[in-house]
C-alpha positions as CSV (number, residue, x, y, z in Angstrom):
1,A,-36.8,-18.9,41.3
2,F,-35.6,-15.3,41.6
3,P,-34.3,-14.9,45.2
4,S,-32.9,-11.5,44.6
5,G,-35.7,-10.2,42.4
6,F,-35.5,-8.9,38.9
7,T,-36.1,-5.8,36.9
8,I,-37.9,-5.3,33.6
9,S,-36.8,-2.1,31.8
10,I,-39.0,-0.7,28.9
11,L,-37.3,1.9,26.7
12,P,-39.7,3.7,24.3
13,A,-38.6,4.6,20.8
14,K,-39.8,7.6,18.7
15,N,-40.7,5.2,15.9
16,S,-40.2,1.7,14.7
17,S,-38.1,2.3,11.6
18,A,-34.8,1.3,13.3
19,C,-36.3,-2.1,14.2
20,L,-37.0,-3.1,10.6
21,S,-34.7,-4.5,7.9
22,T,-36.4,-2.5,5.2
23,A,-37.6,1.1,5.6
24,K,-41.4,1.3,5.6
25,G,-42.2,4.7,7.1
26,H,-42.1,6.1,10.6
27,F,-44.9,3.9,12.1
28,I,-45.9,6.6,14.6
29,S,-48.7,5.4,16.8
30,E,-50.4,7.1,19.8
31,T,-50.7,3.9,21.8
32,N,-48.7,0.6,21.8
33,T,-49.5,-2.6,23.5
34,L,-46.7,-4.6,25.3
35,Q,-47.2,-8.1,26.5
36,V,-44.9,-9.6,29.1
37,K,-45.0,-13.2,30.0
38,I,-43.1,-14.6,33.0
39,E,-43.0,-18.4,33.2
40,K,-41.1,-20.7,35.4
41,T,-39.0,-23.2,33.5
42,L,-37.3,-26.5,34.5
43,N,-35.4,-26.4,37.8
44,S,-33.1,-29.1,36.5
45,Y,-31.8,-29.9,33.0
46,K,-30.8,-33.4,33.9
47,S,-33.8,-35.2,32.3
48,P,-33.7,-33.8,28.8
49,V,-29.9,-33.9,28.6
50,V,-29.7,-37.5,29.8
51,I,-32.5,-38.6,27.5
52,S,-31.0,-36.9,24.4
53,I,-27.4,-38.2,25.0
54,G,-28.8,-41.7,25.8
55,S,-30.9,-41.8,22.7
56,L,-28.1,-40.8,20.4
57,T,-25.7,-43.3,22.0
58,V,-28.2,-46.1,21.6
59,V,-28.7,-45.3,17.9
60,A,-25.0,-45.1,17.3
61,I,-24.3,-48.5,19.1
62,F,-27.3,-50.2,17.4
63,V,-26.1,-49.1,13.9
64,G,-22.5,-50.0,14.8
65,V,-23.4,-53.5,16.0
66,C,-25.5,-54.2,12.9
67,I,-22.5,-53.2,10.7
68,I,-20.0,-55.3,12.7
69,L,-22.3,-58.3,12.5
70,S,-22.6,-58.0,8.7
71,W,-18.8,-58.0,8.5
72,H,-18.4,-60.9,10.8
73,F,-20.9,-63.2,9.0
74,N,-19.9,-62.3,5.4
75,F,-16.1,-61.6,5.3
76,K,-15.2,-65.2,6.3
77,V,-17.6,-66.7,3.8
78,F,-16.3,-64.5,1.0
79,N,-12.7,-65.2,1.9
80,Q,-13.2,-68.9,2.0
81,Q,-15.0,-68.9,-1.4
82,S,-12.2,-66.8,-3.0
83,E,-9.5,-69.1,-1.7
84,D,-11.4,-72.1,-3.0
85,S,-11.7,-70.4,-6.4
86,E,-8.0,-69.6,-6.4
87,E,-7.1,-73.2,-5.7
88,A,-9.5,-74.5,-8.4
89,N,-8.1,-72.2,-11.0
90,G,-4.5,-72.5,-9.9
91,C,-4.2,-68.8,-9.5
92,V,-1.4,-67.2,-7.6
93,I,-1.6,-63.7,-6.2
94,N,1.1,-61.4,-7.4
95,S,1.9,-57.7,-7.1
96,G,-0.3,-56.5,-9.9
97,G,1.7,-53.4,-10.4
98,I,4.8,-52.1,-12.2
99,G,7.9,-51.4,-10.2
100,A,9.3,-48.0,-9.4
101,G,12.1,-48.4,-11.9
102,D,9.8,-48.8,-14.9
103,D,10.1,-45.3,-16.3
104,S,10.6,-45.8,-20.0
105,L,7.8,-46.5,-22.5
106,D,10.2,-47.9,-25.1
107,D,11.5,-50.6,-22.8
108,P,10.4,-54.1,-24.1
109,K,10.3,-55.4,-20.6
110,V,7.8,-52.7,-19.7
111,C,5.6,-53.8,-22.6
112,S,5.7,-57.4,-21.5
113,K,4.2,-56.3,-18.1
114,C,1.3,-54.6,-19.8
115,Q,-0.3,-57.7,-21.2
116,A,-3.8,-56.7,-19.9
117,I,-3.9,-53.7,-22.3
118,Q,-6.2,-54.4,-25.2
119,K,-4.7,-53.9,-28.7
120,L,-7.1,-51.7,-30.7
121,R,-7.7,-51.8,-34.4
122,V,-6.8,-48.6,-36.3
123,N,-10.1,-47.6,-37.8
124,Q,-12.2,-44.5,-37.9
125,E,-13.6,-45.1,-34.4
126,T,-10.1,-45.5,-32.8
127,A,-8.1,-43.1,-34.9
128,Y,-8.7,-40.3,-32.4
129,R,-7.5,-42.4,-29.5
130,D,-4.5,-43.8,-31.3
131,S,-3.4,-40.4,-32.6
132,L,-3.7,-38.8,-29.2
133,V,-1.9,-41.6,-27.4
134,N,0.9,-41.6,-30.0
135,E,1.5,-37.9,-29.7
136,I,1.6,-38.1,-25.9
137,I,4.1,-41.0,-26.1
138,E,6.3,-38.9,-28.4
139,D,6.2,-36.1,-25.9
140,Y,7.0,-38.5,-23.1
141,K,10.0,-40.0,-25.0
142,N,11.4,-36.5,-25.6
143,R,11.4,-35.6,-21.9
144,P,14.6,-35.7,-19.9
145,C,15.0,-38.7,-17.6
146,S,14.2,-36.6,-14.5
147,K,10.8,-35.8,-16.0
148,K,9.8,-39.4,-16.7
149,S,7.7,-41.1,-14.1
150,E,5.8,-44.3,-13.4
151,H,2.7,-42.2,-12.8
152,C,2.9,-40.7,-16.3
153,F,3.5,-44.1,-17.9
154,H,0.3,-45.5,-16.4
155,A,-1.7,-42.4,-17.3
156,V,-0.9,-43.0,-21.0
157,E,-1.7,-46.7,-20.7
158,R,-5.1,-45.9,-19.3
159,L,-5.9,-43.8,-22.3
160,K,-5.3,-46.7,-24.6
161,K,-8.3,-48.6,-23.3
162,P,-11.9,-47.6,-24.0
163,K,-13.1,-49.3,-20.8
164,Q,-11.2,-49.2,-17.5
165,K,-11.1,-51.9,-14.8
166,L,-10.0,-51.4,-11.2
167,T,-6.7,-53.1,-11.9
168,D,-5.9,-50.2,-14.3
169,M,-6.4,-47.8,-11.4
170,T,-4.2,-49.6,-8.9
171,R,-0.9,-49.6,-10.7
172,M,0.6,-47.1,-8.4
173,A,-0.8,-48.7,-5.2
174,G,2.7,-50.0,-4.3
175,N,4.3,-46.6,-4.4
176,P,4.1,-45.4,-0.8
177,W,4.7,-41.7,-1.6
178,H,2.1,-41.5,-4.3
179,R,-0.4,-43.3,-2.2
180,R,0.3,-41.3,1.0
181,A,-0.3,-37.9,-0.7
182,R,-3.7,-39.1,-1.8
183,S,-4.8,-40.9,1.4
184,K,-2.7,-40.9,4.6
185,S,-1.8,-37.2,4.4
186,Y,-5.4,-36.3,5.1
187,I,-5.4,-37.7,8.6
188,Y,-2.3,-35.6,9.3
189,L,-3.6,-32.4,7.8
190,I,-7.3,-32.3,8.8
191,P,-6.9,-32.5,12.6
192,L,-4.1,-30.0,12.6
193,I,-6.0,-27.5,10.4
194,L,-9.2,-27.8,12.5
195,T,-7.4,-27.4,15.8
196,F,-5.7,-24.2,14.6
197,Y,-9.0,-23.0,13.2
198,F,-10.9,-23.8,16.4
199,I,-8.7,-22.0,18.9
200,P,-8.9,-18.4,17.5
201,A,-12.6,-19.0,16.6
202,A,-13.4,-19.9,20.2
203,Q,-11.5,-16.9,21.5
204,M,-13.1,-14.4,19.2
205,V,-16.7,-15.5,19.7
206,Y,-16.4,-15.9,23.4
207,T,-14.8,-12.5,23.8
208,E,-17.6,-10.9,21.8
209,Y,-20.2,-12.7,23.9
210,I,-18.6,-11.5,27.2
211,R,-18.4,-8.0,25.8
212,S,-22.1,-8.0,24.8
213,R,-23.2,-9.6,28.1
214,E,-21.3,-7.1,30.3
215,S,-22.6,-4.1,28.3
216,G,-26.1,-5.4,28.5
217,N,-26.5,-5.3,24.7
218,M,-27.2,-8.7,23.3
219,E,-28.5,-7.4,20.0
220,Q,-25.6,-9.0,18.0
221,C,-26.4,-12.5,19.3
222,Y,-29.4,-13.9,17.4
223,L,-30.8,-16.2,20.0
224,N,-34.3,-17.8,20.4
225,Y,-34.9,-16.1,23.7
226,G,-38.2,-18.0,24.1
227,C,-36.1,-21.2,24.4
228,S,-32.8,-20.1,25.7
229,R,-31.8,-22.1,28.8
230,P,-28.9,-20.6,30.7
231,Y,-26.3,-22.7,32.5
232,G,-23.1,-21.4,34.1
233,I,-21.5,-18.8,31.7
234,L,-23.7,-19.9,28.8
235,T,-26.9,-18.0,28.0
236,D,-28.1,-20.6,25.5
237,F,-26.9,-23.9,27.0
238,N,-29.5,-26.1,25.2
239,H,-28.3,-25.1,21.8
240,V,-24.8,-26.0,22.8
241,I,-25.4,-29.4,24.4
242,S,-27.6,-30.5,21.5
243,N,-24.4,-30.7,19.4
244,I,-23.3,-33.7,21.4
245,G,-24.6,-35.9,18.6
246,Y,-21.7,-34.9,16.3
247,L,-19.2,-35.9,19.0
248,I,-20.8,-39.2,19.8
249,Y,-21.3,-40.2,16.2
250,G,-17.8,-39.0,15.2
251,F,-16.1,-41.2,17.8
252,V,-18.3,-44.2,17.1
253,F,-17.6,-43.9,13.3
254,M,-13.9,-43.8,13.9
255,A,-14.2,-46.9,16.1
256,L,-16.1,-48.7,13.3
257,V,-13.4,-47.8,10.8
258,Y,-10.8,-49.2,13.2
259,I,-12.8,-52.4,13.8
260,K,-13.2,-52.9,10.1
261,S,-9.5,-52.6,9.5
262,C,-9.0,-55.3,12.2
263,M,-11.6,-57.6,10.8
264,L,-10.4,-57.5,7.2
265,P,-8.6,-60.6,6.0
266,Q,-4.8,-60.5,5.9
267,E,-4.5,-59.7,2.2
268,H,-6.8,-56.7,2.6
269,Q,-5.0,-55.1,5.5
270,T,-4.2,-51.5,4.7
271,H,-0.5,-52.0,4.9
272,R,-0.5,-54.8,2.3
273,D,-3.7,-54.5,0.2
274,H,-1.6,-53.2,-2.8
275,V,-0.2,-56.8,-3.3
276,S,-3.7,-58.2,-3.6
277,E,-5.6,-58.6,-6.8
278,R,-9.1,-58.5,-5.2
279,G,-11.4,-55.7,-4.1
280,T,-11.0,-52.0,-3.7
281,L,-8.0,-50.6,-1.9
282,Q,-8.7,-50.2,1.9
283,Q,-7.6,-46.6,2.3
284,H,-9.1,-45.7,5.6
285,S,-7.4,-42.4,6.3
286,L,-10.1,-40.4,4.6
287,F,-12.7,-42.2,6.8
288,Y,-10.8,-41.2,9.9
289,S,-10.6,-37.7,8.6
290,M,-14.4,-37.7,8.2
291,G,-14.8,-38.8,11.8
292,V,-12.5,-36.1,13.0
293,S,-14.4,-33.5,11.0
294,M,-17.7,-34.7,12.5
295,I,-16.3,-34.2,16.0
296,Y,-15.0,-30.7,15.1
297,Q,-18.4,-29.9,13.5
298,G,-19.9,-30.4,17.0
299,F,-17.2,-28.2,18.6
300,L,-17.5,-25.3,16.1
301,S,-21.3,-25.4,16.2
302,C,-21.0,-25.0,19.9
303,I,-18.8,-21.9,19.3
304,F,-21.4,-20.5,16.9
305,H,-24.2,-20.9,19.4
306,I,-22.5,-19.0,22.1
307,C,-23.3,-15.9,20.1
308,P,-25.0,-16.7,16.8
309,S,-24.4,-14.2,14.0
310,N,-23.4,-14.1,10.3
311,I,-19.8,-13.5,11.4
312,S,-19.7,-16.5,13.7
313,L,-21.6,-18.7,11.2
314,Q,-18.5,-19.0,9.1
315,F,-16.9,-21.1,11.9
316,D,-19.9,-23.5,11.8
317,T,-20.0,-23.9,8.0
318,T,-16.3,-24.4,7.5
319,V,-16.4,-27.9,8.7
320,M,-19.5,-28.6,6.6
321,Y,-17.5,-27.6,3.5
322,L,-14.7,-29.8,4.5
323,M,-16.9,-32.8,5.1
324,M,-18.5,-32.5,1.7
325,I,-15.0,-32.2,0.1
326,L,-13.9,-35.3,1.9
327,V,-17.0,-37.3,0.9
328,F,-16.6,-36.3,-2.7
329,I,-12.9,-37.3,-2.8
330,K,-13.6,-40.6,-1.0
331,I,-16.3,-41.6,-3.4
332,Y,-13.9,-40.9,-6.3
333,Q,-11.0,-42.6,-4.6
334,L,-13.0,-45.9,-4.3
335,R,-12.6,-46.7,-8.0
336,H,-9.8,-44.3,-8.9
337,P,-7.1,-44.7,-6.2
338,D,-4.2,-43.9,-8.5
339,I,-5.7,-40.5,-9.7
340,A,-7.5,-39.4,-6.5
341,Y,-6.9,-35.8,-5.5
342,N,-3.7,-34.8,-3.7
343,A,-4.3,-33.8,-0.1
344,Y,-2.1,-30.7,-0.3
345,H,-3.7,-29.4,-3.4
346,T,-7.1,-30.0,-1.9
347,I,-6.3,-28.1,1.3
348,Y,-4.9,-25.1,-0.7
349,A,-8.1,-25.0,-2.8
350,F,-10.1,-25.1,0.4
351,S,-8.2,-22.2,1.9
352,V,-9.0,-20.1,-1.2
353,V,-12.7,-20.8,-0.7
354,L,-12.5,-19.7,2.9
355,V,-10.8,-16.4,1.8
356,F,-13.7,-15.7,-0.5
357,E,-16.3,-16.5,2.2
358,A,-14.6,-14.1,4.7
359,L,-14.3,-11.3,2.1
360,S,-18.0,-11.6,1.3
361,L,-18.8,-10.8,5.0
362,Y,-16.9,-7.5,5.1
363,I,-17.2,-6.0,1.6
364,F,-20.4,-3.9,1.3
365,D,-19.6,-1.6,-1.6
366,Y,-21.6,-2.8,-4.6
367,A,-18.7,-2.4,-7.1
368,L,-16.3,-4.3,-4.9
369,R,-18.9,-7.0,-4.2
370,L,-19.5,-7.4,-7.9
371,A,-15.8,-7.8,-8.5
372,L,-15.6,-10.3,-5.7
373,Y,-18.5,-12.4,-6.9
374,V,-17.3,-12.3,-10.5
375,S,-13.8,-13.5,-9.4
376,F,-15.4,-16.3,-7.3
377,M,-17.5,-17.4,-10.3
378,V,-14.6,-17.4,-12.7
379,L,-12.5,-19.6,-10.3
380,Y,-15.5,-21.8,-9.6
381,F,-16.1,-22.4,-13.3
382,A,-12.4,-23.0,-13.8
383,L,-12.4,-25.6,-11.0
384,M,-15.5,-27.4,-12.4
385,L,-13.9,-27.5,-15.8
386,H,-10.7,-28.8,-14.4
387,V,-12.5,-31.6,-12.5
388,A,-14.6,-32.6,-15.5
389,I,-11.6,-32.7,-17.9
390,D,-9.4,-34.5,-15.3
391,I,-12.0,-37.2,-14.8
392,Y,-12.6,-37.5,-18.6
393,Y,-9.0,-38.2,-19.4
394,Y,-8.4,-40.4,-16.3
395,G,-5.9,-38.1,-14.6
396,T,-3.6,-37.9,-17.6
397,L,-3.8,-34.1,-17.8
398,K,-2.3,-33.3,-14.4
399,T,0.9,-35.4,-15.1
400,N,2.2,-32.5,-17.2
401,P,-0.5,-29.8,-17.9
402,S,1.7,-27.3,-19.8
403,K,2.7,-30.0,-22.3
404,L,-0.6,-31.9,-22.5
405,V,-3.2,-29.2,-22.7
406,P,-2.1,-28.1,-26.2
407,I,-2.1,-31.7,-27.4
408,F,-5.6,-32.3,-26.0
409,V,-7.0,-29.1,-27.5
410,K,-5.4,-29.8,-30.9
411,H,-6.9,-33.3,-31.1
412,A,-10.3,-32.2,-29.8
413,F,-10.6,-29.8,-32.8
414,R,-9.1,-32.2,-35.3
415,Y,-11.5,-35.0,-34.3
416,R,-14.6,-32.9,-33.6
417,G,-17.0,-35.8,-34.5
418,E,-15.3,-38.3,-32.2
419,I,-15.6,-38.7,-28.5
420,L,-13.0,-40.5,-26.4
421,Q,-15.3,-41.6,-23.6
422,K,-19.0,-41.2,-24.5
423,S,-20.5,-41.9,-21.1
424,K,-18.0,-39.7,-19.3
425,F,-18.5,-36.9,-21.9
426,F,-22.3,-37.0,-21.2
427,Y,-21.9,-37.0,-17.4
428,G,-19.2,-34.4,-17.5
429,T,-21.5,-32.1,-19.7
430,C,-24.3,-32.6,-17.2
431,F,-21.9,-31.7,-14.4
432,I,-20.9,-28.5,-16.0
433,V,-24.5,-27.5,-17.0
434,I,-25.8,-28.1,-13.4
435,N,-22.9,-26.1,-11.9
436,L,-23.4,-23.3,-14.4
437,S,-27.1,-23.1,-13.3
438,I,-26.0,-22.9,-9.7
439,M,-23.5,-20.2,-10.5
440,F,-26.0,-17.9,-12.2
441,F,-28.5,-18.6,-9.4
442,I,-25.9,-17.4,-6.9
443,M,-25.0,-14.3,-8.9
444,F,-28.7,-13.1,-9.1
445,T,-29.8,-14.0,-5.6
446,R,-26.8,-13.5,-3.3
447,M,-25.3,-10.2,-4.5
448,G,-27.2,-8.0,-2.1
449,P,-25.6,-6.4,1.0
450,G,-25.8,-8.4,4.2
451,K,-25.5,-11.7,2.4
452,S,-22.4,-13.8,2.3
453,L,-21.1,-16.8,0.3
454,S,-21.7,-19.2,3.2
455,T,-25.1,-20.5,2.0
456,P,-24.1,-20.6,-1.7
457,L,-21.0,-22.7,-0.8
458,L,-23.3,-25.1,1.1
459,L,-25.6,-25.2,-1.9
460,I,-22.7,-25.9,-4.3
461,G,-21.3,-28.7,-2.1
462,G,-24.6,-30.2,-1.2
463,A,-25.8,-30.3,-4.8
464,N,-22.6,-31.9,-6.2
465,I,-22.4,-34.5,-3.4
466,T,-26.0,-35.5,-3.8
467,L,-25.6,-35.9,-7.5
468,Y,-22.4,-37.9,-7.2
469,I,-23.8,-40.3,-4.5
470,V,-26.9,-40.9,-6.7
471,Y,-24.7,-41.5,-9.7
472,Y,-22.5,-43.9,-7.8
473,Y,-25.5,-45.9,-6.4
474,V,-27.2,-46.1,-9.8
475,K,-23.9,-47.6,-11.2
476,K,-23.7,-49.9,-8.2
477,F,-27.2,-51.2,-8.8
478,I,-26.3,-51.9,-12.5
479,E,-23.2,-53.7,-11.2
480,V,-25.2,-55.8,-8.6
481,R,-28.3,-56.4,-10.8
482,P,-26.9,-59.7,-12.4
483,K,-26.4,-61.0,-8.9
484,I,-30.0,-60.1,-8.0
485,C,-31.4,-61.7,-11.2
486,P,-28.8,-64.4,-12.1
487,V,-28.8,-65.9,-15.6
488,G,-28.0,-69.6,-15.8
489,D,-27.5,-72.3,-13.2
490,E,-25.2,-71.8,-10.3
491,D,-24.1,-74.2,-7.6
492,S,-25.6,-73.6,-4.1
493,E,-22.3,-72.4,-2.7
494,Q,-21.9,-69.7,-5.4
495,E,-25.5,-68.8,-5.1
496,E,-25.1,-68.2,-1.3
497,V,-22.1,-65.9,-1.9
498,Q,-24.0,-63.9,-4.5
499,C,-26.9,-63.5,-2.1
500,R,-24.6,-62.3,0.6
501,R,-23.2,-59.7,-1.8
502,V,-26.6,-58.5,-2.6
503,V,-27.4,-58.2,1.1
504,L,-24.3,-56.1,1.7
505,F,-25.3,-53.8,-1.2
506,L,-28.8,-53.5,0.1
507,L,-27.5,-52.7,3.6
508,S,-25.5,-49.8,2.2
509,F,-28.5,-48.7,0.1
510,I,-30.9,-48.9,3.1
511,T,-28.4,-46.9,5.2
512,Q,-28.4,-44.1,2.5
513,F,-32.2,-44.3,2.2
514,F,-32.5,-43.5,5.9
515,T,-29.9,-40.8,5.5
516,V,-32.2,-39.1,2.9
517,M,-35.4,-39.6,5.1
518,I,-33.8,-38.2,8.2
519,G,-32.1,-35.5,6.2
520,L,-35.5,-34.3,5.0
521,V,-36.8,-34.2,8.6
522,A,-33.6,-32.2,9.5
523,G,-34.3,-29.8,6.6
524,Y,-37.8,-29.2,7.9
525,F,-36.5,-28.3,11.4
526,Y,-33.8,-26.1,9.9
527,Y,-36.1,-24.0,7.7
528,N,-38.7,-23.7,10.5
529,K,-36.4,-21.7,12.7
530,H,-37.2,-19.3,15.5
531,Q,-34.7,-16.5,14.7
532,S,-33.1,-15.0,11.6
533,R,-29.6,-13.5,11.3
534,N,-30.6,-11.7,8.1
535,R,-33.2,-9.5,9.9
536,T,-32.9,-6.8,12.5
537,P,-32.6,-8.0,16.1
538,P,-36.2,-6.9,16.9
539,E,-37.6,-8.8,13.8
540,S,-35.6,-11.8,14.8
541,R,-37.0,-11.7,18.4
542,D,-40.5,-11.6,16.9
543,M,-39.8,-15.0,15.5
544,N,-38.8,-16.4,18.9
545,S,-40.9,-19.3,20.2
546,E,-41.0,-21.4,23.3
547,C,-39.3,-24.8,23.6
548,N,-41.4,-27.5,22.0
549,V,-39.6,-30.7,23.2
550,M,-39.3,-31.5,26.9
551,D,-39.5,-27.8,27.7
552,F,-35.8,-27.6,26.8
553,F,-35.2,-28.1,23.0
554,D,-36.6,-26.2,20.0
555,N,-36.5,-26.8,16.2
556,H,-32.9,-25.9,15.9
557,D,-31.9,-28.4,18.6
558,M,-33.9,-31.0,16.7
559,W,-31.9,-30.0,13.5
560,H,-28.7,-30.8,15.4
561,F,-30.0,-34.2,16.5
562,T,-31.4,-35.2,13.1
563,S,-28.6,-33.8,10.9
564,S,-25.9,-35.4,13.0
565,T,-27.7,-38.8,12.7
566,A,-28.1,-38.3,8.9
567,L,-24.4,-37.5,8.6
568,F,-23.4,-40.5,10.6
569,L,-25.6,-42.8,8.5
570,A,-24.2,-41.3,5.3
571,C,-20.6,-42.0,6.4
572,I,-21.6,-45.5,7.4
573,G,-23.1,-46.0,3.9
574,L,-19.8,-45.0,2.3
575,L,-17.8,-47.2,4.6
576,I,-19.6,-50.3,3.5
577,V,-20.6,-49.3,-0.1
578,D,-18.1,-51.6,-1.8
579,D,-18.0,-54.4,0.7
580,D,-19.9,-56.7,-1.7
581,I,-16.9,-56.6,-4.2
582,L,-14.2,-57.0,-1.5
583,F,-13.2,-60.4,-2.8
584,E,-13.8,-59.9,-6.5
585,R,-10.9,-59.8,-8.8
586,R,-9.9,-56.2,-9.7
587,E,-9.7,-57.1,-13.4
588,D,-13.5,-57.8,-13.2
589,I,-14.4,-54.6,-11.3
590,N,-15.6,-51.7,-13.5
591,V,-14.4,-48.2,-13.0
592,F,-17.1,-45.5,-12.9
């Protein structure tokens, strides 16, 4: 195994204080015991590598085939049933939106196109809404023609209704520029940003690794030396190759998105779904962006494991933040396509987050760190407040913030006892309270030296995404419940369609259930790690352990396998979450 022999050098130290993260005395001892274990490892890595790649590929293909079969057996039945229903009722599909030229609220032709808007009685319960809407309309009328827009018109119309339907959120679907900025732009921006991010990250980490290797000082690379399998130029090949799951799942997920777009009926194709009156808009650009992010998660995790440290960790976590942002936006976009978040605004906000994370790694002075964290918390709270208010007012605020903020504040104080949207006010308050709790937790636990904002950012993203997914599925269950327990007699054909819709919902729910279960297993492997970047190199090496899977993988490798699987299943669950309402009329689909 060692044809040229090897040398073990033992360098004695005066005391052990330099090896500890906290000073605990000099630890002077007359005698010290050193144990050296030399063990022959695998001559070939072929078996564990082939088995792991094969297993991941089988899982991806199995899940993909199941999803494709569900589309094949259900889409045709739904489509036929909806066509029969259209013929029976004499319905004709029309555009369902207002043209680009409708930019005046006082045009009687515009009013005739808004027949679906409910006329509300002027009483104490609706006085707040009427007063607010009337003042916004007055502001709109006083604007110059260049400041009037179709988007602003529909925002005001949404405020008039106490309950929104999906048809109210798809008025701008036929406007290509409005829709592109909230959907298609992501697939242009995300790969470009990640490519430019990946190249310098790879250069920096690899240069640092070569410098450490040539100098013989690998102290800055926090490896599990008990399970570090070298191959070629890589000292820790096993922790690099175990990221292959992200690449496999990313490509398979993008293939599934493409297959779904091909299998959709003609009226639901992404280039013409805005003229349909059924189902959610099929905006797949965010799904493709999630697949690209999954692939780059694997690449940047490989970069991190060349020489793991708190500095290189930021390259690994960046894509995690991006994935969570994309998931949040996609869930919101499903029922709010007109007011989903602009891609350019999102990327700018994301870049500000990365600046704060980078500064937290290099600022050690307590006063400067305090200023940094306080600034971060202020911006964090402002962002949460903006999101909550924007959702509460159905995107009206961002049409003209400088003019509308004073109006909203004035009416909020004038009608202190009235609430415009009671359920949204409750959920928005919970959202703010939970994030305030997270904010104070971060302030009191992550202020110390040697700690960065990387873990807090993951906590913020993970907590909000989890809450939003749970909220969405609870609302979905309430929506699907009448189909599970139908009231009244239904013909056999209609009953079959309802059963298929329930099956599709359950398929999405089961997928997310396995996501949670596998995610918990992944969390176990992550927290039972065999090194620590927050300790001194000697303390980290004391945590090292031998490989426990096929004499090649350790707990962190298993974290890679399980977390990539959970991420893949989570994305699949979102891809199919609203397939059960694909052929329902938008005027019957609730917005939540």
